[in-house]
KEMAR-68157 format. One record per residue: residue in one letter; x, y, z of N, C-alpha, C, O in turn; residue number from 0. Coordinates in steps of 0.2 Angstrom, whole numbers. Example, Ala and Ser with C-alpha at 12.3 -4.5 7.8 and 13.67 -1.06 7.14 Angstrom:
// residues 2
+------+--------+---------+-------+---------+----------+-------+--------+---------+-------+--------+---------+-------+------+
: resn : n.east : n.north :  n.up : ca.east : ca.north : ca.up : c.east : c.north :  c.up : o.east : o.north :  o.up : resi :
+------+--------+---------+-------+---------+----------+-------+--------+---------+-------+--------+---------+-------+------+
:    A :     66 :     -28 :    39 :      62 :      -22 :    39 :     66 :     -16 :    39 :     71 :     -17 :    42 :    0 :
:    S :     64 :     -11 :    35 :      68 :       -5 :    36 :     64 :       0 :    39 :     67 :       6 :    40 :    1 :
+------+--------+---------+-------+---------+----------+-------+--------+---------+-------+--------+---------+-------+------+
This chain:
// residues 68
+------+--------+---------+-------+---------+----------+-------+--------+---------+-------+--------+---------+-------+------+
: resn : n.east : n.north :  n.up : ca.east : ca.north : ca.up : c.east : c.north :  c.up : o.east : o.north :  o.up : resi :
+------+--------+---------+-------+---------+----------+-------+--------+---------+-------+--------+---------+-------+------+
:    M :   -234 :     356 :    55 :    -231 :      355 :    48 :   -235 :     360 :    43 :   -231 :     363 :    39 :    0 :
:    S :   -241 :     361 :    44 :    -244 :      366 :    39 :   -242 :     373 :    40 :   -241 :     376 :    35 :    1 :
:    E :   -239 :     375 :    46 :    -236 :      382 :    47 :   -230 :     382 :    43 :   -229 :     387 :    39 :    2 :
:    M :   -226 :     377 :    43 :    -220 :      377 :    39 :   -221 :     377 :    32 :   -218 :     381 :    28 :    3 :
:    L :   -226 :     373 :    29 :    -228 :      373 :    22 :   -230 :     380 :    20 :   -229 :     383 :    15 :    4 :
:    N :   -234 :     383 :    25 :    -237 :      390 :    23 :   -231 :     395 :    23 :   -231 :     399 :    18 :    5 :
:    R :   -226 :     395 :    27 :    -220 :      399 :    27 :   -216 :     398 :    20 :   -214 :     402 :    17 :    6 :
:    L :   -215 :     391 :    19 :    -212 :      390 :    13 :   -215 :     392 :     6 :   -212 :     395 :     2 :    7 :
:    E :   -222 :     392 :     6 :    -226 :      395 :     1 :   -225 :     402 :     0 :   -224 :     405 :    -5 :    8 :
:    T :   -225 :     406 :     6 :    -224 :      413 :     6 :   -217 :     415 :     3 :   -216 :     419 :    -1 :    9 :
:    L :   -212 :     411 :     6 :    -205 :      412 :     3 :   -204 :     411 :    -4 :   -201 :     415 :    -8 :   10 :
:    I :   -207 :     406 :    -7 :    -207 :      405 :   -14 :   -211 :     410 :   -18 :   -208 :     412 :   -23 :   11 :
:    A :   -216 :     412 :   -16 :    -220 :      417 :   -19 :   -216 :     424 :   -19 :   -216 :     428 :   -24 :   12 :
:    D :   -213 :     425 :   -13 :    -209 :      431 :   -13 :   -203 :     431 :   -18 :   -201 :     436 :   -21 :   13 :
:    R :   -200 :     425 :   -18 :    -194 :      425 :   -23 :   -196 :     426 :   -30 :   -193 :     429 :   -34 :   14 :
:    R :   -202 :     424 :   -32 :    -205 :      424 :   -38 :   -206 :     432 :   -40 :   -205 :     434 :   -45 :   15 :
:    A :   -209 :     435 :   -35 :    -211 :      442 :   -36 :   -205 :     447 :   -35 :   -205 :     452 :   -38 :   16 :
:    N :   -200 :     445 :   -31 :    -195 :      449 :   -30 :   -188 :     445 :   -30 :   -185 :     443 :   -25 :   17 :
:    P :   -186 :     443 :   -36 :    -180 :      439 :   -37 :   -174 :     441 :   -34 :   -173 :     447 :   -33 :   18 :
:    V :   -171 :     436 :   -31 :    -165 :      438 :   -27 :   -159 :     434 :   -31 :   -159 :     429 :   -33 :   19 :
:    E :   -154 :     438 :   -33 :    -148 :      436 :   -36 :   -145 :     430 :   -33 :   -144 :     430 :   -27 :   20 :
:    D :   -143 :     425 :   -36 :    -140 :      419 :   -34 :   -145 :     414 :   -30 :   -143 :     410 :   -26 :   21 :
:    S :   -151 :     416 :   -30 :    -157 :      412 :   -27 :   -158 :     406 :   -31 :   -159 :     406 :   -37 :   22 :
:    Y :   -157 :     400 :   -28 :    -159 :      394 :   -31 :   -166 :     394 :   -34 :   -167 :     391 :   -40 :   23 :
:    T :   -171 :     396 :   -30 :    -178 :      396 :   -32 :   -178 :     401 :   -38 :   -182 :     399 :   -43 :   24 :
:    N :   -175 :     407 :   -38 :    -176 :      411 :   -44 :   -173 :     408 :   -50 :   -175 :     409 :   -55 :   25 :
:    K :   -167 :     404 :   -49 :    -164 :      401 :   -55 :   -169 :     396 :   -58 :   -170 :     395 :   -64 :   26 :
:    L :   -173 :     392 :   -54 :    -178 :      387 :   -56 :   -183 :     391 :   -60 :   -186 :     389 :   -65 :   27 :
:    F :   -186 :     396 :   -57 :    -191 :      400 :   -60 :   -189 :     403 :   -67 :   -193 :     402 :   -72 :   28 :
:    T :   -183 :     405 :   -68 :    -180 :      407 :   -74 :   -180 :     402 :   -79 :   -181 :     403 :   -85 :   29 :
:    K :   -178 :     395 :   -77 :    -178 :      390 :   -82 :   -185 :     387 :   -84 :   -185 :     384 :   -89 :   30 :
:    G :   -190 :     389 :   -80 :    -197 :      387 :   -82 :   -200 :     381 :   -79 :   -196 :     377 :   -76 :   31 :
:    R :   -206 :     379 :   -81 :    -210 :      374 :   -78 :   -207 :     367 :   -80 :   -207 :     363 :   -76 :   32 :
:    T :   -204 :     366 :   -86 :    -201 :      360 :   -88 :   -195 :     358 :   -83 :   -195 :     352 :   -80 :   33 :
:    K :   -191 :     363 :   -82 :    -185 :      361 :   -77 :   -188 :     360 :   -70 :   -185 :     356 :   -67 :   34 :
:    I :   -193 :     364 :   -68 :    -195 :      363 :   -61 :   -198 :     356 :   -61 :   -197 :     353 :   -56 :   35 :
:    S :   -202 :     354 :   -66 :    -205 :      348 :   -66 :   -200 :     342 :   -65 :   -201 :     337 :   -62 :   36 :
:    Q :   -195 :     343 :   -69 :    -189 :      338 :   -69 :   -186 :     338 :   -62 :   -184 :     332 :   -60 :   37 :
:    K :   -185 :     343 :   -59 :    -182 :      344 :   -52 :   -187 :     340 :   -47 :   -184 :     337 :   -43 :   38 :
:    V :   -193 :     342 :   -48 :    -198 :      338 :   -43 :   -198 :     331 :   -44 :   -198 :     327 :   -39 :   39 :
:    G :   -197 :     328 :   -50 :    -197 :      321 :   -52 :   -190 :     318 :   -49 :   -191 :     313 :   -46 :   40 :
:    E :   -185 :     322 :   -50 :    -179 :      320 :   -47 :   -179 :     319 :   -39 :   -177 :     314 :   -36 :   41 :
:    E :   -182 :     324 :   -36 :    -182 :      324 :   -29 :   -187 :     318 :   -26 :   -185 :     315 :   -21 :   42 :
:    A :   -192 :     317 :   -30 :    -197 :      312 :   -28 :   -193 :     305 :   -29 :   -195 :     301 :   -24 :   43 :
:    T :   -189 :     304 :   -34 :    -186 :      298 :   -35 :   -181 :     297 :   -29 :   -180 :     291 :   -26 :   44 :
:    E :   -178 :     302 :   -27 :    -173 :      301 :   -21 :   -177 :     300 :   -15 :   -174 :     296 :   -10 :   45 :
:    V :   -183 :     302 :   -14 :    -187 :      300 :    -8 :   -188 :     293 :    -8 :   -188 :     289 :    -3 :   46 :
:    I :   -190 :     290 :   -14 :    -192 :      283 :   -15 :   -186 :     279 :   -13 :   -186 :     274 :   -10 :   47 :
:    V :   -180 :     281 :   -16 :    -174 :      277 :   -15 :   -172 :     277 :    -7 :   -170 :     272 :    -5 :   48 :
:    A :   -173 :     283 :    -4 :    -171 :      283 :     3 :   -176 :     279 :     7 :   -174 :     276 :    12 :   49 :
:    A :   -182 :     279 :     5 :    -187 :      275 :     9 :   -186 :     267 :     8 :   -187 :     263 :    13 :   50 :
:    L :   -183 :     265 :     3 :    -181 :      258 :     2 :   -175 :     256 :     5 :   -174 :     250 :     6 :   51 :
:    G :   -170 :     260 :     6 :    -164 :      258 :     9 :   -160 :     262 :    13 :   -155 :     260 :    16 :   52 :
:    E :   -162 :     268 :    15 :    -158 :      273 :    19 :   -161 :     273 :    26 :   -167 :     271 :    27 :   53 :
:    G :   -158 :     276 :    30 :    -160 :      277 :    37 :   -165 :     283 :    37 :   -166 :     287 :    33 :   54 :
:    R :   -168 :     284 :    43 :    -173 :      289 :    44 :   -170 :     296 :    43 :   -174 :     300 :    40 :   55 :
:    T :   -164 :     297 :    45 :    -161 :      304 :    44 :   -161 :     306 :    37 :   -163 :     311 :    35 :   56 :
:    E :   -159 :     301 :    32 :    -158 :      302 :    25 :   -165 :     303 :    22 :   -166 :     307 :    18 :   57 :
:    Q :   -170 :     299 :    25 :    -177 :      300 :    22 :   -180 :     307 :    24 :   -183 :     310 :    19 :   58 :
:    I :   -178 :     309 :    30 :    -181 :      316 :    31 :   -178 :     321 :    27 :   -181 :     326 :    25 :   59 :
:    R :   -171 :     320 :    26 :    -168 :      325 :    22 :   -171 :     325 :    15 :   -172 :     331 :    12 :   60 :
:    E :   -172 :     319 :    12 :    -174 :      319 :     5 :   -181 :     322 :     5 :   -183 :     325 :     0 :   61 :
:    L :   -185 :     320 :    10 :    -192 :      323 :    10 :   -192 :     331 :    10 :   -196 :     334 :     7 :   62 :
:    A :   -187 :     333 :    14 :    -187 :      341 :    15 :   -185 :     344 :     8 :   -188 :     349 :     6 :   63 :
:    D :   -180 :     340 :     4 :    -179 :      343 :    -2 :   -185 :     343 :    -7 :   -186 :     347 :   -11 :   64 :
:    L :   -189 :     337 :    -7 :    -195 :      337 :   -11 :   -200 :     342 :    -9 :   -202 :     345 :   -14 :   65 :
:    F :   -201 :     344 :    -3 :    -205 :      349 :    -1 :   -203 :     356 :    -4 :   -207 :     360 :    -6 :   66 :
:    Y :   -197 :     357 :    -3 :    -194 :      363 :    -6 :   -194 :     363 :   -13 :   -192 :     368 :   -16 :   67 :
+------+--------+---------+-------+---------+----------+-------+--------+---------+-------+--------+---------+-------+------+
């Protein structure tokens, strides 16, 4: 898992240094830290909701969204 997180970190750093048009990551960087923080909070809430009542597949999907 650490390898996956390392690759994700590299991808995000690359998007910041070399913006790609229509990149979701680039759009978040453009909107700033407040928007990024709101998005992280939203994704964390979805993980909690999935953990309380969804199946394993949905939990994994929501965790993947949070990691990204």
